C-alpha positions, -999 to +999 in steps of 0.1 A: +367-671-139+387-690-165+360-685-192+358-647-184+396-645-188+396-665-220+369-642-234+388-611-223+420-624-240+401-632-272+384-598-273+417-581-267+434-600-294+406-592-318+409-555-310+447-556-316+441-573-349+415-548-359+437-518-350+468-533-367+448-540-399+435-504-398+470-490-393+489-513-418+463-521-444+453-556-454+484-566-474+509-557-446+485-571-419+484-605-436+522-605-439+525-594-402+505-624-392+526-648-414+559-634-426+572-653-457+608-659-466+620-656-429+651-676-421+688-678-425+709-695-452+743-713-449+769-700-473+747-676-492+759-662-526+751-628-513+746-615-477+737-581-464+734-569-429+724-533-420+715-518-386+692-488-390+692-456-369+662-471-350+684-500-338+667-527-358+691-550-378+680-565-411+699-594-427+692-606-463+705-639-477+705-646-514+711-676-536+715-671-573+710-695-602+717-685-638+723-649-626+688-646-611+678-647-574+665-682-568+662-680-530+659-650-508+655-650-470+656-624-443+661-622-405+655-592-383+657-585-346+633-556-351+596-551-348+567-565-368+571-537-393+607-547-400+596-583-405+568-572-429+593-551-450+620-577-449+596-603-461+585-581-491+621-572-499+630-609-502+598-616-523+605-587-547+641-600-552+630-635-564+637-641-601+656-608-605+691-603-619+715-582-598+708-552-620+670-556-617+673-556-579+684-520-581+648-512-588+639-525-553+639-495-531+622-484-499+596-467-521+589-498-542+584-519-510+560-492-496+542-492-530+537-530-527+524-526-491+498-500-502+496-483-468+519-483-439+522-463-407+543-432-412+565-439-382+574-473-396+582-464-432+619-464-424+617-502-421+611-504-459+643-484-465+663-505-441+651-537-459+660-523-493+694-512-481+701-547-467+690-562-500+713-539-519+741-548-495+735-585-502+736-580-540+768-559-537+783-588-517+773-612-545+788-590-571+821-587-552+823-625-548+816-629-586+843-605-595+869-623-573+858-656-587+862-645-623+898-632-618 
């Protein structure tokens, strides 16, 4: 019975993976399996936290060096789609100046993903909004520091 159960579980997992890859596309599926840039940061230079209408919360942590994003991390209490989008928002911010991060929008995250389920596209906009909130936090801190 144990072997039958193991085979059932393996078959079920393969079906879930096949369906997820079909729904999300290969780029998002790979990031769904292994989200990059996930984590928190102590004393970030910029921090953003947004809760979307869906109830998911996205946090973005930024560290700057020479006015460019050196490190970007995210955390979410949301679904796999939120994790995928948070991961790409963090990745897209790397090496960018505060002004350049303005080009990182929900649309640009979705473009990077290629395809994404219609019902989950709001996760890209949530991630972009949290990123912009983190950059705004950084700019406010810089302004206070330069006074």
